[in-house]
N, C-alpha and C positions, 0 to 999 in steps of 0.2 A: 726835175726839181719840183717838189710839192709846193704849191702856192696857196692852197686853201684846203681845209678839211672841216667837216661838220659831222654830225651824227648820221647824215644821210648820203654824203658824197665826198669825194676827194678830187681835186683838180691839180693836174701836173702840167708843166710846160717843158718842152724839149726844144730849147733854142737852137741847138745844132741842126735839128731836122725841121725846125720851124712849124711845129704843131702843138696843139694842146690836147690833153686827154682828161675827160670827165669820167669818173667811175662811180656809178650809183651803187649804193650798198643795200643789203637785204633789209635793213631797218626801214627802208621806204615803205614797207608793209604797214607801218604805223604812222606814216607822215600824213599830216592834214593838208588840205588845199592851200591854206595860208602859209604853212611851212614850205610847201613846194614853190610857191611864188617867191618867198624869201630866198630859197635856195637858188632859183634862177637869177635873181638880182645879185646875190652875193657872188655867185660864180662868174657872172658877166663882169662885175666890177673887178674881181681878182685877175681875170684874164685880159682885160682891156689894155693895160699898159704894154703887153707883149705884141699886140697887133697881128697875131697869127690868124690866118683865114682858113687853115686846115685844122679840123677838130675830129678827134676820135671820141665817140660817146659810147661807153660800155654800159649798156642797159641790161646786160645778161642777168643781173640780180635785182633789177628794178621791179618792184611788186605793187606799186600803186596804180590804180586806174584813174587816168586824168579825165575829169568831167568836161563836157563840151564848154561850159562857162569858163573853166580854167584854160582850156585850149585857146579860146578866143582871147582871154586876158594875155596869154603868152604871146600870141600873134601881135597884139597891139602894143604891149609894153616891153617886150624883149626883142622880138624879131623885126618888127617894123622899123624901129630906130636903126638897126643894123642895115636894113635894106635902104632906108632913106639916106644913110651916110655913103651909099654907093658900094658897100661891101657885099660880095656874093661868095659866102663861105662854101667850102667843100667839106661835107660832114659825112663821116663813116660811122654807122651805128652797128654795134654788136647787139643782136636781137635778144629780147627778154625771153626767159624760159616760160614766163606766165603769158598765156594767150591773150587775156584781157588787157594786161598792161601793154603788151606789144601793139595790139590794135589801137589803143588810145595814143600811144607814141606816134604811130604812123599817121593817125588821123590828125594829130596836132601838127605834124610836119608837112603833111601833104595838102594843106589848105593855106589860103592867104598868101602873104608875101614870101613864105618859105618855099613856095613852088619855084621861085627864081633861084634858089640855092641848089648846088650840086649835092645830092644826097644818095646814099646807097646803104643797103642793109646787108650784114654779113653774119655768118655763123662763127667765124674764127677771127682772132685779132690779126693773125698773119695775113689773111685775105684782105682784111680792112686796111691794114697799113700799106700793103702792096698797092691797092687802089688809091688810097689817100696821098701817098708820096710820089706817085707817078707823074 
């Protein structure tokens, strides 16, 4: 069931399998840092009522390079509150086809409090779901 959509992303929930899916769109090539921050806030707020701790993030079409300053902002404003609430999500990422975007995604997630989350990167959705739902 789709719970959020913008120019840059779609968020779906799958209550029967208890996970959320975020699909980033190719329009992220034109997304600003401020729009990225707004997206993270909006996506978090849309998904929060469902309480799922398993998330599939499809970044295969994500084309923005996340700057170090925005990576730090995401750690402090999005991921730290999740961590401090005692939640340790399991997150499967479908990798971006853009090398620079993928590197910035991994750098964002491999630092700070998100090191405490279970995360893994995959080439296919089938592999990602198998890991996520086990």
